[in-house]
C-alpha positions as CSV (number, residue, x, y, z in Angstrom):
1,X,0.0,0.0,0.0
2,X,1.2,3.4,-0.8
3,X,1.0,5.7,2.2
4,X,2.8,8.7,1.2
5,X,2.3,11.2,-1.6
6,X,5.5,12.3,-3.5
7,X,7.7,14.5,-1.7
8,X,9.4,17.1,-3.8
9,X,12.4,18.2,-1.7
10,X,16.4,18.9,-2.6
11,X,16.8,15.4,-3.8
12,X,13.4,15.3,-5.9
13,X,10.5,13.2,-6.1
14,X,10.3,10.5,-3.5
15,X,7.8,7.9,-2.1
16,X,7.9,5.0,0.2
17,X,5.8,1.9,0.0
18,X,5.0,-0.5,2.8
19,X,4.6,-4.1,1.0
20,X,4.0,-7.2,2.9
21,X,7.5,-8.3,3.6
22,X,9.5,-5.1,2.6
23,X,9.9,-1.4,3.5
24,X,10.6,0.3,-0.1
25,X,11.9,3.9,-0.7
26,X,12.0,5.1,-4.0
27,X,13.7,7.9,-5.8
28,X,15.4,9.2,-8.6
29,X,18.7,7.8,-7.6
30,X,17.0,4.5,-7.4
31,X,15.3,2.2,-4.9
32,X,15.9,0.5,-1.3
33,X,14.3,-2.2,-0.1
34,X,14.5,-3.5,3.4
35,X,13.0,-6.3,5.3
36,X,11.1,-5.2,8.2
37,X,13.2,-6.9,10.8
38,X,16.2,-4.9,10.1
39,X,14.3,-1.7,11.1
40,X,15.6,-1.1,14.6
41,X,13.2,2.4,15.2
42,X,10.8,4.7,13.7
43,X,9.6,7.9,15.4
44,X,8.6,11.5,14.8
45,X,11.6,14.0,14.9
46,X,10.5,17.5,14.3
47,X,8.8,17.7,11.3
48,X,9.7,14.2,10.3
49,X,9.2,10.4,10.3
50,X,12.5,8.9,10.7
51,X,12.8,5.2,9.9
52,X,16.2,3.7,11.4
53,X,17.8,0.7,9.6
54,X,20.0,-1.7,10.9
55,X,21.2,1.2,13.5
56,X,23.4,3.1,10.8
57,X,21.0,4.3,8.1
58,X,17.8,6.3,7.8
59,X,15.2,7.3,6.0
60,X,13.2,10.7,6.5
61,X,9.8,11.2,5.3
62,X,8.5,14.9,5.9
63,X,5.2,14.5,8.0
64,X,3.4,17.0,5.5
65,X,3.3,14.3,2.6
66,X,0.8,12.6,4.5
67,X,-2.7,13.7,5.0
68,X,-2.9,12.4,8.7
69,X,0.7,13.8,9.3
70,X,1.9,10.4,9.0
71,X,0.1,8.8,12.1
72,X,-1.1,5.9,10.1
73,X,2.3,5.3,8.1
74,X,4.1,5.3,11.4
75,X,2.1,2.7,13.2
76,X,1.8,0.3,10.0
77,X,5.6,0.5,10.0
78,X,6.0,-0.1,14.0
79,X,3.4,-3.2,13.4
80,X,5.4,-4.7,10.2
81,X,8.8,-3.9,12.1
82,X,7.6,-5.1,15.6
83,X,8.3,-2.3,17.4
84,X,5.6,-1.8,19.8
């Protein structure tokens, strides 16, 4: 399910998708596909939702990209990654 609208930031359009088995981030630079078990945290930080991957990489998504400020996205990613 695609949960975010396109974000036009300094690196261009990007999107995030929550698939059954994978968290997917797409941008003009390519696509990152991560199993949920490597996600170590997901939280609000300022105006962003930050997804921390394998304790060393991270993906940020502006909260304004979501109609609900990212609440559904954050809840779903935490459920898939078993962070709650």
